[in-house]
Backbone as JSON, one array per atom type, in Angstrom:
{
  "sequence": "MIDKPSAIVVVSAHWEEPEATITAHPKPPIIYDYYGFPPESYRIEYPVSGSTALAENLVEALEEKKIPVRLDDERGFDHGLFIPLLLMYPSADVPCVQLSLLSQLDPAEHIQIGEALSKFALHNVLVLGSGFSFHNLKVLLGANSDAPDPDNEAFEAWLIETCTTPTIDESARTGRLVNWSKAPGARYCHPREEHLLPLHVCYGVTKSACIGHAELTIMGKKSSMYFW",
  "N": [[66.0, 49.31, -42.01], [63.14, 51.26, -41.77], [61.49, 54.32, -42.94], [59.86, 56.51, -40.41], [56.47, 56.0, -39.99], [53.46, 57.8, -40.68], [51.04, 56.86, -39.7], [49.81, 53.66, -38.59], [48.6, 50.55, -39.7], [47.52, 47.79, -38.17], [47.41, 44.26, -38.88], [46.29, 41.86, -36.96], [46.83, 38.49, -35.84], [45.18, 37.67, -33.92], [42.69, 38.53, -33.64], [39.56, 37.86, -35.05], [36.81, 38.35, -36.95], [33.34, 38.05, -38.31], [33.31, 39.87, -40.71], [35.32, 42.28, -42.13], [36.83, 44.11, -39.94], [37.41, 47.26, -37.89], [39.14, 49.05, -35.87], [37.93, 51.92, -34.16], [38.14, 53.37, -31.87], [39.16, 56.38, -30.19], [41.28, 56.33, -28.28], [42.34, 53.62, -27.7], [42.01, 50.67, -25.1], [44.34, 48.59, -23.69], [44.33, 45.25, -24.45], [44.88, 42.4, -22.61], [45.26, 39.61, -24.04], [46.26, 37.04, -23.23], [47.45, 34.2, -21.32], [48.97, 32.87, -18.13], [51.25, 34.05, -18.06], [54.21, 35.95, -16.42], [53.53, 38.39, -13.85], [54.4, 40.88, -14.67], [53.95, 41.16, -17.28], [51.2, 41.83, -17.63], [51.14, 44.43, -16.91], [51.87, 46.03, -18.82], [52.1, 48.72, -20.78], [51.05, 50.71, -23.56], [50.31, 53.54, -24.36], [49.03, 54.4, -27.06], [47.48, 56.58, -29.64], [44.43, 55.94, -31.17], [42.95, 56.36, -34.45], [40.41, 57.81, -35.69], [39.76, 58.91, -38.23], [41.49, 57.75, -40.01], [40.61, 55.19, -39.64], [37.89, 55.29, -40.82], [38.56, 55.98, -43.53], [39.78, 53.79, -44.24], [37.54, 52.07, -43.99], [36.04, 53.16, -46.22], [37.89, 52.56, -48.47], [37.81, 49.6, -48.41], [35.05, 49.28, -48.92], [34.91, 50.09, -51.48], [36.09, 48.08, -52.7], [34.29, 46.19, -52.55], [33.96, 44.64, -50.23], [32.82, 43.24, -47.33], [32.46, 45.36, -44.3], [33.14, 46.96, -41.2], [32.95, 49.36, -38.41], [34.53, 49.25, -35.1], [34.14, 50.82, -32.29], [34.83, 50.26, -29.63], [36.41, 48.21, -29.0], [39.66, 47.5, -27.89], [43.38, 47.38, -28.28], [45.08, 44.42, -28.92], [47.66, 41.95, -27.97], [49.01, 41.37, -30.29], [49.47, 43.86, -31.39], [50.42, 45.76, -29.45], [52.73, 44.6, -28.57], [54.85, 44.02, -30.59], [54.75, 46.94, -31.68], [55.68, 48.29, -29.36], [58.27, 47.72, -29.2], [59.14, 48.53, -31.67], [58.48, 51.25, -31.8], [58.63, 52.86, -29.3], [57.9, 55.09, -27.87], [55.27, 55.36, -28.55], [54.11, 57.13, -30.25], [52.98, 57.09, -32.88], [49.86, 57.23, -34.39], [47.59, 54.47, -34.39], [45.6, 51.85, -35.88], [43.66, 48.83, -35.69], [43.14, 46.15, -37.68], [40.69, 43.56, -38.33], [41.11, 40.06, -39.01], [39.57, 37.94, -41.34], [36.98, 35.64, -40.19], [36.43, 33.22, -41.38], [38.9, 32.63, -42.61], [39.82, 32.62, -45.14], [42.3, 32.44, -47.68], [42.54, 33.8, -50.22], [40.63, 35.96, -49.77], [41.83, 37.49, -47.98], [44.16, 38.43, -49.34], [42.69, 40.24, -51.19], [41.96, 41.92, -49.31], [44.42, 43.28, -48.63], [44.94, 44.32, -51.19], [43.05, 46.36, -51.21], [44.03, 47.88, -49.47], [46.08, 49.19, -50.61], [46.5, 51.74, -51.6], [46.99, 53.31, -49.35], [49.69, 52.93, -48.69], [51.08, 54.88, -50.07], [50.63, 57.18, -48.63], [52.35, 57.08, -46.64], [51.51, 55.24, -44.8], [52.01, 52.64, -42.67], [51.43, 49.28, -42.99], [51.19, 46.53, -41.1], [51.8, 43.23, -40.7], [51.09, 41.12, -38.1], [51.78, 38.31, -37.23], [53.1, 34.83, -37.2], [55.37, 32.75, -38.65], [55.78, 30.2, -38.13], [53.54, 28.1, -36.38], [52.73, 26.25, -34.35], [51.65, 25.37, -31.59], [51.78, 22.99, -29.93], [54.01, 21.69, -30.69], [55.98, 23.75, -30.63], [55.95, 23.89, -27.67], [56.62, 21.55, -26.73], [58.77, 18.64, -25.59], [60.84, 18.21, -27.31], [61.65, 20.45, -28.92], [63.84, 21.45, -29.63], [64.95, 19.58, -31.56], [65.98, 18.33, -34.86], [64.04, 19.53, -37.38], [62.43, 18.58, -40.14], [60.07, 19.16, -41.4], [59.42, 21.79, -40.53], [61.55, 23.17, -41.68], [61.22, 22.52, -44.43], [58.97, 24.08, -44.89], [59.45, 26.74, -44.32], [61.49, 27.1, -46.48], [59.83, 26.85, -48.68], [58.08, 29.19, -48.08], [59.91, 31.37, -48.06], [60.95, 31.21, -50.65], [58.63, 31.6, -51.9], [57.82, 34.38, -51.37], [60.14, 35.94, -51.97], [61.34, 35.44, -54.43], [61.94, 37.17, -57.42], [61.33, 36.44, -59.93], [59.2, 34.96, -60.01], [55.96, 34.6, -61.37], [53.46, 37.23, -60.71], [50.55, 36.24, -60.69], [51.3, 33.64, -60.31], [52.66, 33.51, -57.94], [50.57, 34.49, -56.21], [48.73, 32.35, -56.6], [50.19, 30.3, -55.24], [50.44, 31.49, -52.65], [47.3, 31.53, -52.12], [46.98, 28.78, -52.19], [48.34, 27.73, -50.05], [48.37, 25.59, -48.16], [48.94, 23.33, -49.5], [51.69, 23.1, -49.69], [54.82, 21.87, -48.59], [55.11, 20.6, -45.54], [53.0, 22.42, -44.55], [50.46, 22.15, -43.07], [51.58, 20.98, -40.85], [53.26, 23.1, -39.56], [51.19, 25.11, -39.5], [48.7, 24.33, -38.03], [46.24, 25.59, -37.91], [45.42, 28.47, -39.38], [45.58, 31.25, -38.8], [47.79, 32.56, -37.91], [49.34, 32.98, -40.28], [47.83, 34.5, -41.98], [48.01, 37.26, -41.9], [50.33, 37.88, -43.3], [49.46, 37.4, -45.92], [47.65, 39.63, -46.4], [49.61, 41.7, -46.03], [51.0, 41.08, -48.33], [49.1, 41.37, -50.55], [48.94, 44.15, -50.51], [51.04, 45.1, -52.33], [51.6, 43.18, -54.36], [53.94, 41.88, -55.2], [57.29, 40.56, -55.33], [58.86, 40.46, -52.08], [60.82, 43.21, -50.67], [62.93, 42.72, -48.8], [63.86, 40.46, -46.35], [64.05, 38.42, -43.19], [65.43, 35.79, -41.42], [65.16, 33.67, -38.82], [65.55, 32.08, -35.47], [63.22, 30.77, -33.29], [62.52, 29.72, -30.15], [63.73, 27.03, -30.94], [62.65, 26.78, -33.48], [62.7, 27.28, -36.97], [61.76, 30.54, -38.53], [60.4, 33.47, -40.1], [60.38, 36.71, -41.49], [59.09, 39.61, -43.35], [59.44, 42.04, -45.75], [57.86, 44.41, -47.45]],
  "CA": [[65.29, 50.51, -41.37], [62.08, 52.09, -42.54], [61.0, 55.55, -42.19], [58.74, 56.62, -39.49], [55.3, 56.22, -40.8], [52.32, 58.7, -40.14], [50.09, 56.09, -39.03], [50.26, 52.14, -38.62], [47.54, 49.58, -39.7], [48.11, 46.38, -37.72], [46.58, 43.02, -38.94], [46.72, 40.78, -35.97], [46.46, 36.98, -35.97], [44.73, 37.65, -32.58], [41.24, 39.05, -33.79], [38.84, 37.42, -36.04], [35.48, 38.62, -37.2], [33.05, 37.7, -39.81], [33.58, 40.89, -41.69], [36.64, 43.04, -41.8], [36.47, 45.05, -38.74], [38.43, 48.14, -37.83], [39.21, 49.78, -34.51], [37.63, 53.47, -34.3], [38.35, 54.05, -30.58], [40.45, 57.29, -30.04], [42.0, 56.01, -27.04], [42.19, 52.36, -27.33], [42.53, 50.31, -24.12], [45.02, 47.42, -23.83], [43.75, 43.85, -24.21], [45.9, 41.23, -22.43], [44.61, 38.45, -24.5], [47.05, 35.9, -23.03], [47.38, 33.73, -19.86], [49.91, 31.99, -17.65], [52.54, 34.75, -18.06], [54.67, 36.67, -15.34], [52.74, 39.4, -13.49], [54.57, 42.24, -15.13], [53.27, 41.11, -18.62], [49.84, 42.27, -17.47], [51.35, 45.57, -16.45], [52.47, 46.58, -20.04], [51.35, 49.95, -21.13], [51.16, 51.19, -24.68], [49.34, 54.62, -24.65], [48.93, 55.03, -28.39], [46.28, 56.97, -29.89], [43.79, 55.39, -32.37], [42.83, 57.22, -35.63], [39.15, 57.6, -36.36], [39.76, 59.39, -39.43], [42.03, 56.54, -40.81], [39.63, 53.92, -39.74], [36.87, 55.81, -41.85], [39.03, 55.99, -44.85], [39.8, 52.11, -44.41], [36.33, 51.48, -44.42], [35.74, 53.48, -47.76], [38.67, 51.65, -49.26], [37.34, 48.41, -48.46], [33.77, 49.21, -49.5], [35.03, 50.32, -52.97], [36.36, 46.61, -53.48], [32.99, 45.35, -52.08], [34.52, 43.86, -48.98], [32.02, 43.79, -46.19], [33.53, 45.9, -43.53], [32.37, 47.69, -40.23], [33.88, 49.96, -37.5], [34.22, 48.82, -33.82], [34.41, 51.98, -31.54], [34.97, 50.05, -28.31], [37.49, 47.21, -28.94], [41.02, 47.93, -27.73], [44.34, 46.81, -28.92], [45.53, 43.27, -28.29], [49.09, 42.02, -28.02], [49.5, 41.56, -31.63], [49.78, 45.19, -31.85], [51.1, 46.39, -28.61], [54.0, 43.95, -28.27], [55.65, 44.53, -31.72], [55.11, 48.43, -31.55], [56.4, 48.5, -28.02], [59.63, 47.57, -29.46], [59.36, 49.52, -32.62], [58.1, 52.87, -31.57], [58.49, 52.61, -27.74], [57.23, 56.41, -27.48], [53.82, 55.35, -28.74], [53.61, 58.56, -30.85], [52.46, 57.07, -34.11], [48.44, 56.53, -34.28], [47.18, 53.23, -34.98], [44.2, 51.19, -36.06], [43.7, 47.46, -35.89], [42.19, 45.42, -38.74], [40.7, 41.92, -38.01], [41.2, 38.72, -39.96], [38.27, 37.31, -41.43], [36.86, 34.41, -39.48], [36.35, 32.14, -42.49], [40.18, 32.41, -42.92], [39.99, 32.31, -46.77], [43.46, 33.2, -48.07], [42.33, 34.87, -51.17], [40.13, 37.18, -49.42], [42.95, 38.34, -47.24], [44.97, 39.1, -50.22], [42.06, 41.27, -51.52], [42.1, 43.11, -48.16], [45.45, 44.08, -49.01], [44.79, 44.99, -52.47], [42.31, 47.37, -51.06], [44.77, 48.84, -48.77], [47.23, 49.61, -51.42], [46.6, 53.15, -51.81], [47.45, 54.03, -48.21], [51.16, 52.94, -48.76], [51.45, 56.06, -50.86], [50.32, 58.16, -47.68], [52.99, 56.9, -45.45], [50.86, 54.43, -43.75], [52.59, 51.36, -42.47], [50.59, 48.15, -42.87], [51.99, 45.64, -40.25], [51.14, 41.83, -40.47], [51.53, 40.54, -37.0], [51.61, 36.74, -36.99], [54.2, 34.12, -37.04], [55.46, 31.77, -39.82], [55.54, 28.72, -37.54], [52.65, 28.41, -35.04], [52.23, 24.79, -33.96], [52.16, 25.59, -30.05], [52.03, 22.01, -29.42], [55.35, 21.46, -31.04], [56.77, 24.66, -29.7], [56.04, 23.69, -26.2], [57.17, 20.2, -26.63], [60.01, 18.55, -25.01], [61.92, 18.03, -28.25], [61.22, 21.51, -29.77], [65.13, 21.7, -30.47], [65.4, 18.46, -32.31], [65.85, 18.52, -36.28], [62.54, 19.34, -37.95], [62.4, 18.78, -41.38], [58.7, 19.94, -41.93], [59.5, 23.14, -40.42], [62.52, 23.49, -42.66], [60.68, 22.63, -45.55], [57.84, 24.98, -45.2], [60.02, 27.88, -44.34], [62.13, 27.21, -47.65], [58.81, 27.21, -49.48], [57.73, 30.56, -47.84], [60.94, 32.25, -48.55], [61.18, 31.06, -52.21], [57.47, 32.29, -52.64], [57.95, 35.62, -50.91], [61.2, 36.69, -52.28], [61.73, 35.23, -55.91], [61.28, 38.14, -58.13], [60.98, 35.83, -61.01], [57.94, 34.37, -59.97], [54.92, 35.68, -62.15], [52.47, 37.41, -59.75], [49.56, 35.27, -60.66], [51.72, 32.18, -59.86], [52.9, 33.92, -56.55], [49.24, 34.68, -55.59], [48.26, 30.91, -56.35], [50.93, 29.78, -54.27], [49.78, 31.73, -51.38], [46.1, 30.91, -51.88], [46.97, 27.28, -52.08], [49.59, 27.57, -49.01], [48.23, 24.29, -47.42], [49.51, 22.31, -50.21], [53.11, 23.43, -49.59], [55.51, 20.96, -47.87], [54.94, 21.03, -44.06], [52.28, 23.6, -44.37], [49.67, 22.02, -42.04], [52.36, 20.85, -39.6], [53.49, 24.41, -39.21], [49.96, 25.91, -39.34], [47.3, 23.61, -37.83], [45.25, 26.67, -38.14], [46.34, 29.37, -40.49], [45.32, 32.58, -38.44], [48.97, 33.36, -37.67], [49.99, 33.02, -41.49], [47.18, 35.06, -42.98], [48.54, 38.66, -41.9], [51.01, 37.89, -44.4], [48.67, 37.56, -47.11], [47.15, 40.74, -46.45], [50.57, 42.42, -46.48], [51.19, 40.84, -49.83], [48.05, 41.99, -51.19], [49.19, 45.48, -50.63], [51.85, 45.55, -53.52], [51.39, 42.04, -55.07], [55.02, 41.69, -55.79], [58.17, 39.88, -54.4], [59.18, 41.48, -50.97], [62.23, 43.7, -50.99], [63.65, 42.31, -47.87], [63.32, 39.46, -45.37], [64.88, 38.02, -42.33], [65.47, 34.56, -40.99], [65.62, 33.8, -37.3], [65.0, 30.73, -34.82], [62.44, 31.05, -32.22], [62.12, 28.43, -29.36], [64.06, 26.1, -31.77], [62.05, 26.58, -34.8], [62.89, 28.32, -37.87], [60.59, 31.35, -38.77], [60.79, 34.47, -41.04], [59.52, 37.78, -41.53], [59.07, 39.87, -44.81], [59.25, 43.56, -45.89], [57.4, 44.95, -48.98]],
  "C": [[64.32, 50.93, -42.42], [61.79, 53.5, -41.99], [59.85, 55.52, -41.27], [57.66, 56.87, -40.12], [54.31, 57.56, -39.98], [51.36, 58.05, -39.32], [50.31, 54.58, -39.32], [48.67, 51.56, -38.77], [48.04, 48.41, -39.43], [46.85, 45.37, -37.88], [47.1, 42.03, -38.15], [45.97, 39.56, -36.01], [45.41, 36.92, -34.73], [43.15, 38.26, -32.57], [40.74, 38.72, -35.16], [37.43, 37.79, -35.91], [34.78, 38.08, -38.47], [33.07, 38.34, -41.03], [34.71, 41.56, -41.19], [36.15, 44.17, -40.9], [37.54, 45.89, -38.33], [38.18, 48.78, -36.45], [38.94, 51.3, -34.68], [37.64, 54.1, -32.74], [39.39, 55.06, -30.64], [41.36, 56.98, -29.27], [42.05, 54.55, -26.99], [42.75, 51.78, -26.14], [43.52, 49.08, -24.43], [44.34, 46.17, -23.47], [44.76, 42.91, -23.99], [45.29, 39.98, -22.6], [45.66, 37.23, -24.35], [46.96, 35.58, -21.6], [48.55, 32.96, -19.53], [51.37, 32.79, -17.77], [52.98, 35.43, -16.73], [53.61, 37.96, -14.98], [53.13, 40.66, -14.25], [54.31, 42.18, -16.6], [51.92, 41.71, -18.54], [49.87, 43.83, -16.88], [51.84, 46.73, -17.59], [51.65, 47.82, -20.52], [51.78, 50.41, -22.45], [50.17, 52.32, -25.06], [49.17, 55.36, -25.88], [47.73, 55.37, -28.75], [45.61, 56.16, -31.04], [43.63, 56.64, -33.35], [41.32, 57.03, -36.21], [39.06, 58.03, -37.72], [40.44, 58.29, -40.56], [41.14, 55.45, -40.75], [38.43, 54.43, -40.7], [37.37, 55.68, -43.26], [39.34, 54.65, -45.16], [38.48, 51.39, -44.87], [35.9, 51.76, -45.89], [36.5, 52.71, -48.52], [38.3, 50.3, -49.35], [35.98, 48.23, -49.23], [33.9, 49.32, -51.0], [35.45, 48.92, -53.55], [35.19, 45.75, -53.06], [33.22, 44.26, -51.1], [33.68, 44.22, -47.85], [32.9, 44.29, -44.89], [32.45, 46.73, -42.23], [33.45, 48.21, -39.33], [33.58, 49.32, -36.15], [34.74, 50.05, -32.94], [34.74, 51.61, -30.05], [36.07, 49.15, -28.1], [38.82, 48.0, -28.62], [42.09, 47.15, -28.62], [44.99, 45.4, -28.31], [47.04, 43.22, -28.62], [49.88, 41.86, -29.46], [49.99, 42.81, -32.22], [50.67, 45.86, -30.88], [52.58, 45.89, -28.27], [55.05, 44.52, -29.31], [55.9, 46.28, -31.62], [55.67, 48.81, -30.28], [58.0, 48.63, -28.66], [60.16, 48.43, -30.65], [59.37, 50.92, -32.69], [57.65, 52.86, -30.08], [57.71, 54.05, -27.24], [55.76, 56.39, -27.66], [53.41, 56.57, -29.27], [53.28, 58.29, -32.23], [51.0, 56.54, -33.99], [48.41, 55.3, -35.13], [45.9, 52.73, -35.06], [44.53, 49.77, -36.04], [42.75, 46.79, -36.82], [42.09, 43.83, -38.4], [41.02, 41.1, -39.3], [39.68, 38.46, -40.1], [37.99, 35.77, -40.77], [36.78, 33.13, -40.2], [37.92, 31.84, -42.91], [40.51, 31.98, -44.55], [41.18, 33.25, -47.29], [43.27, 34.23, -48.99], [41.6, 36.21, -50.93], [41.0, 38.1, -48.79], [43.77, 38.96, -48.3], [44.24, 40.41, -50.89], [42.06, 42.36, -50.53], [43.29, 44.02, -48.5], [45.46, 44.84, -50.18], [43.98, 46.43, -52.01], [42.96, 48.5, -50.26], [45.85, 49.51, -49.36], [47.69, 51.12, -51.53], [47.17, 53.93, -50.48], [49.09, 53.96, -48.06], [51.68, 54.19, -49.3], [51.1, 57.26, -49.87], [51.25, 57.9, -46.39], [52.51, 56.4, -44.24], [51.36, 53.16, -43.74], [51.68, 50.3, -42.24], [51.4, 46.87, -42.14], [51.17, 44.26, -40.04], [51.71, 41.3, -39.28], [51.12, 39.29, -36.89], [52.99, 35.99, -36.74], [54.15, 33.03, -38.23], [55.43, 30.41, -39.36], [54.55, 28.85, -36.18], [51.89, 27.23, -35.0], [52.68, 24.88, -32.64], [52.47, 24.02, -29.5], [53.49, 21.43, -29.47], [56.24, 22.42, -30.36], [57.1, 24.22, -28.23], [56.48, 22.23, -25.83], [58.61, 19.97, -25.87], [61.25, 18.47, -26.08], [61.83, 18.98, -29.09], [62.73, 22.12, -30.47], [65.45, 20.65, -31.26], [65.27, 18.88, -33.98], [64.48, 18.4, -36.71], [62.36, 19.76, -39.43], [61.09, 19.59, -42.17], [58.77, 21.44, -41.69], [60.53, 23.67, -41.26], [62.04, 23.57, -43.93], [59.55, 23.87, -45.96], [58.47, 26.46, -45.28], [60.94, 28.1, -45.66], [61.14, 27.43, -48.6], [58.31, 28.76, -49.26], [58.64, 31.54, -48.24], [61.04, 32.39, -50.0], [59.78, 31.92, -52.7], [57.39, 33.6, -52.38], [58.81, 36.46, -51.68], [61.67, 36.44, -53.77], [61.24, 36.2, -56.75], [61.04, 37.59, -59.33], [59.81, 35.08, -61.3], [56.87, 35.33, -60.47], [53.89, 35.87, -60.93], [51.15, 36.57, -59.5], [49.85, 33.96, -60.0], [52.1, 32.6, -58.21], [51.43, 33.85, -55.86], [48.69, 33.27, -55.59], [48.98, 30.23, -55.4], [50.68, 30.09, -52.78], [48.31, 31.37, -51.07], [45.99, 29.61, -51.67], [48.13, 27.0, -51.15], [49.61, 26.21, -48.36], [48.83, 23.28, -48.2], [51.26, 22.3, -50.31], [53.65, 22.43, -48.69], [55.55, 21.36, -46.38], [54.07, 21.89, -43.64], [51.3, 23.11, -43.0], [50.3, 21.72, -40.58], [52.88, 22.38, -38.98], [52.45, 25.39, -38.82], [48.92, 25.0, -39.2], [46.13, 24.36, -38.2], [45.89, 27.82, -38.57], [46.25, 30.86, -39.8], [46.75, 33.36, -38.09], [49.83, 33.6, -39.04], [49.08, 33.95, -42.28], [47.52, 36.65, -42.96], [49.56, 38.8, -42.98], [50.62, 38.0, -45.91], [48.13, 39.08, -47.34], [48.32, 41.84, -46.89], [51.26, 42.22, -48.09], [50.44, 41.54, -50.74], [48.33, 43.53, -51.51], [49.99, 46.05, -51.86], [51.75, 44.43, -54.56], [52.6, 41.98, -55.97], [55.84, 41.01, -54.81], [58.42, 40.98, -53.4], [60.55, 42.03, -51.33], [63.21, 43.39, -49.93], [63.17, 41.44, -46.92], [64.36, 39.09, -44.35], [64.58, 36.84, -41.94], [65.87, 34.44, -39.59], [65.02, 32.35, -36.85], [64.31, 31.42, -33.52], [62.17, 29.87, -31.41], [62.47, 27.1, -30.25], [63.66, 26.06, -33.08], [62.32, 27.67, -35.91], [61.56, 29.25, -38.13], [61.25, 32.56, -39.59], [59.78, 35.56, -41.04], [60.09, 38.59, -43.06], [58.71, 41.44, -44.78], [58.91, 43.8, -47.33], [57.65, 46.42, -48.98]]
}
């Protein structure tokens, strides 16, 4: 359990921009950025408010770290935000802003974004990385998705060790995450890394081992989540 935050910053795997981009719409619309799902999935509502003030504060924090950033006062919230928050805070009473990934997908730069956001954790702002530790859709949707999968298991073991082991020096932990693609099974689990990089932002907020994690199985594949 975590205390209810005063605001939430969501880093979604489903939004990429050349520079860090932050939603500034006071009442962001819902973006149904998926296809082929049942009709009711396109009737989901999550009428949460945005926070222009928080968005502007995030811009200042990123600019202080010399990270190119801009506001977007038109974009709504994609399912990387409204699906998890519908489960976590169904009353939609915690203001939210969404932060894009960088389209160049550089892991070190995403850790630096997290470092820039670190001061917001002191003000009861939750930084939520919305991604997936296994995101090979071809395998997930394949006929043998429930078969034993050594590459999936190897990458999960590496990721859990990297994020949870308190005795790993932070420079070494950062190096492991920056060079994640060298881990066993890495490119099998992430042919493209957009679903992994929200984790890098969250790690950057504290630059420490996580204080909790959960392991689960989704569509026959091992996956994990982390709490700092």
